[in-house]
C-alpha positions in Angstrom: -10.3 -48.5 15.8 -7.4 -47.6 13.4 -7.8 -44.3 11.5 -8.7 -44.7 7.9 -6.3 -43.1 5.5 -8.1 -40.4 3.5 -7.5 -40.1 -0.2 -5.4 -37.0 -1.3 -7.4 -35.8 -4.4 -5.3 -32.7 -4.9 -2.2 -34.7 -5.4 -3.8 -36.8 -8.2 -2.1 -36.4 -11.6 -3.6 -34.1 -14.2 -3.1 -34.8 -17.9 -4.0 -31.5 -19.5 -0.4 -30.4 -19.4 -1.3 -26.9 -18.2 0.7 -25.4 -15.3 -1.1 -22.7 -13.3 0.8 -19.5 -12.5 -1.1 -18.6 -9.4 -3.5 -20.6 -7.2 -4.4 -20.1 -3.5 -6.7 -18.2 -1.2 -8.0 -14.7 -1.5 -9.7 -12.0 0.6 -9.0 -13.6 4.0 -9.9 -11.2 6.8 -7.2 -11.7 9.4 -5.9 -9.8 12.5 -2.3 -8.8 12.1 0.3 -6.7 13.8 2.2 -4.2 11.7 5.2 -2.1 12.5 4.6 1.4 14.0 7.4 3.9 14.2 6.2 5.5 17.5 4.5 2.6 19.4 6.6 -0.2 18.0 3.6 -2.1 16.7 -0.1 -1.6 15.8 -2.9 -4.1 15.8 -5.1 -4.0 12.8 -7.1 -6.2 10.4 -5.9 -7.1 7.0 -7.4 -8.6 3.8 -4.9 -11.3 2.8 -4.2 -13.0 -0.6 -1.8 -15.9 -0.8 -0.8 -17.8 -4.0 1.8 -20.3 -5.3 2.4 -21.8 -8.7 1.0 -25.3 -9.5 3.0 -27.7 -11.8 1.1 -29.2 -14.8 1.1 -32.7 -13.3 -0.8 -31.9 -10.1 -4.6 -31.6 -10.1 -4.8 -29.1 -7.2 -3.1 -27.4 -4.3 -3.8 -27.8 -0.5 -5.8 -24.7 0.4 -5.8 -25.4 4.2 -2.0 -25.1 4.3 -2.2 -21.4 3.4 -4.2 -20.8 6.6 -1.8 -22.9 8.6 1.1 -20.6 7.4 -0.9 -17.5 8.1 -1.8 -18.8 11.6 2.0 -19.4 12.3 2.7 -15.7 11.9 -0.4 -14.4 13.8 1.9 -12.5 16.2 2.7 -10.2 13.4 3.5 -10.0 9.7 5.8 -7.2 8.5 8.6 -6.3 6.2 10.9 -8.1 8.8 9.4 -11.6 8.0 7.5 -11.5 4.7 10.4 -13.4 3.2 9.9 -16.2 5.8 6.2 -16.4 4.8 7.0 -16.7 1.2 9.6 -19.5 1.9 7.1 -21.4 4.0 4.5 -21.2 1.3 6.9 -22.7 -1.2 8.2 -25.4 1.2 4.8 -26.5 2.5 3.0 -26.5 -0.9 5.9 -27.9 -2.9 5.9 -24.8 -5.1 8.6 -22.9 -7.1 7.1 -19.5 -6.6 4.9 -17.8 -4.0 3.1 -14.5 -3.6 1.7 -12.7 -0.6 -0.4 -9.6 -0.3 -2.2 -8.0 2.6 -4.1 -4.7 2.6 -4.9 -3.0 6.0 -5.9 0.2 7.5 -3.1 2.1 9.3 -3.7 4.8 11.9 -1.6 7.8 12.8 -2.2 10.3 15.6 -2.4 13.7 13.9 -2.7 17.2 15.4 -4.7 20.0 13.8 -2.5 22.7 12.7 -3.7 25.6 14.9 -5.9 24.2 17.6 -3.6 21.2 18.3 -6.7 18.9 18.6 -5.5 15.3 18.0 -7.3 12.5 16.4 -6.5 9.2 14.6 -6.1 9.6 10.8 -6.6 6.4 8.7 -4.5 5.5 5.7 -4.9 2.4 3.5 -1.7 0.4 3.1 -0.6 -2.8 1.3 2.4 -5.1 1.8 3.3 -7.3 -1.3 5.9 -10.0 -1.5 7.1 -12.2 -4.5 9.5 -15.0 -3.9 11.2 -14.4 -7.3 12.7 -11.2 -6.1 14.7 -10.2 -3.0 12.7 -7.1 -2.1 9.2 -6.4 -0.9 6.7 -3.7 -2.1 4.9 -1.4 0.4 2.0 0.7 -0.9 0.4 3.6 0.9 -2.7 5.7 -0.1 -2.7 9.2 1.2 -5.4 11.9 0.8 -4.4 15.5 0.0 -6.0 18.7 -0.7 -5.0 20.3 -4.1 -6.0 23.8 -5.3 -6.0 24.5 -9.0 -3.2 27.0 -10.1 -5.2 27.9 -13.3 -8.4 28.6 -11.4 -6.6 30.9 -9.0 -4.9 32.7 -11.8 -8.1 33.4 -13.8 -10.6 34.0 -11.0 -11.2 37.4 -9.4 -11.8 35.6 -6.1 -11.5 32.0 -4.9 -10.3 29.0 -6.8 -11.7 25.5 -7.1 -9.9 22.6 -5.4 -9.8 18.8 -5.4 -9.6 16.0 -3.0 -6.5 14.1 -4.2 -5.8 10.4 -3.5 -2.0 9.8 -3.9 -0.9 6.1 -4.1 2.9 5.5 -3.5 4.3 2.0 -4.1 7.9 1.4 -3.1 10.4 -1.5 -3.3 13.1 -1.7 -0.9 15.5 -4.1 0.8 15.6 -2.3 4.1 12.8 -1.1 6.4 10.9 2.0 5.3 8.4 3.3 7.9 4.8 3.8 6.6 4.9 7.1 8.6 7.8 8.4 6.5 6.0 7.7 3.4 2.9 9.4 4.6 4.9 12.5 5.7 6.6 12.7 2.3 3.3 12.7 0.4 1.6 15.1 2.8 4.3 17.7 2.2 3.6 17.7 -1.6 0.0 19.0 -2.0 -1.7 22.3 -1.3 -2.4 21.0 2.1 -2.7 17.7 4.0 -6.1 16.4 5.4 -7.1 15.9 9.0 -9.6 13.8 10.9 -10.6 16.7 13.3 -10.6 20.4 12.7 -11.8 23.5 14.6 -12.8 26.8 12.9 -9.2 28.2 13.3 -7.8 25.1 11.6 -10.2 25.4 8.7 -9.2 29.1 8.2 -5.5 28.0 8.2 -5.9 25.2 5.7 -8.1 27.3 3.4 -5.5 30.1 3.3 -2.6 27.7 3.1 -3.9 25.9 0.1 -4.8 29.1 -1.7 -1.1 30.2 -1.3 0.2 26.7 -2.5 -1.7 25.7 -5.6 -0.7 22.5 -7.4 -1.7 20.6 -10.5 -1.9 16.8 -10.4 1.4 16.8 -12.3 3.0 18.9 -9.5 2.0 16.4 -6.9 3.5 13.3 -8.5 6.7 15.3 -9.4 7.0 16.7 -5.9 6.7 13.2 -4.3 9.1 11.7 -6.9 11.8 14.3 -6.2 11.8 13.4 -2.5 11.8 9.6 -3.1 14.8 10.0 -5.5 16.7 11.3 -2.5 15.8 8.3 -0.2 18.7 6.0 -0.2 16.6 2.9 0.8 14.2 3.1 -2.1 15.1 0.9 -5.1 12.0 1.5 -7.2 8.9 3.5 -6.8 5.6 4.5 -8.5 3.7 7.6 -7.6 0.2 8.2 -8.9 -2.4 10.9 -8.0 -6.1 11.0 -8.8 -7.6 14.4 -8.2 -11.4 14.2 -7.9 -12.4 17.4 -9.6 -15.0 19.6 -7.9 -16.2 21.4 -11.1 -15.7 18.7 -13.8 -17.4 15.4 -14.2 -14.1 13.5 -14.3 -10.9 13.1 -12.3 -7.4 14.3 -13.2 -4.7 11.7 -13.1 -0.8 11.5 -13.3 1.8 8.8 -12.6 5.5 8.5 -12.4 7.5 5.2 -12.1 11.3 5.2 -11.6 13.7 2.2 -11.1 16.6 3.8 -9.3 18.9 0.8 -9.9 18.5 0.7 -13.7 17.9 4.5 -14.0 14.8 3.9 -16.0 11.4 5.6 -15.7 
């Protein structure tokens, strides 16, 4: 029996004369392979968003094609092939622009500073691509410990501290390792944070942070100084949210610099 041709409702004309900037699929949970500086690659699970534009004369887009494209790259999506993903989205969906974003947990082996005990440390990362530009954006969230300089100065003993969440977004044309970004950030607070610590490690971190107090402003400036020296970085944004331990609010600072135009 011959197969009946099914009607393509999405391709029907629309007469409202309203183009759509972004249409697609959002919050797909999908296994991916990301680049790992030490092991070569790392298997993880991402939350993926994929969008294209839709001209005013089409009623809808073909949602299943996004999943087809994602499945094509199931062996690994990274900074090496995100441009190919964007091109496939435009071609398969007859679009002028395409957008891709995936957020995923990234794990690094990290040794405690004194005991040497090793454990996996988790960081939240995102990879963002936009077909209208010839670079990608990598975003990494790194937790830090920050001890308040003012508290240390005015107190007879002790000083209050914060758990800081530093978010670094970078645009580049060449590969920048996630691990490189993490290491830059972790060198810019009072102390970095670990997954596993023994008592001797806690003593070391407590004393290290007391000797290295930083404001939220210091953190973003410290990170920005190092990123300005990184030749592969074209643009960056650094923000830090310090979750206060003695105030009912968080402290926040942000720096954004376009190294090509020289603007902040």
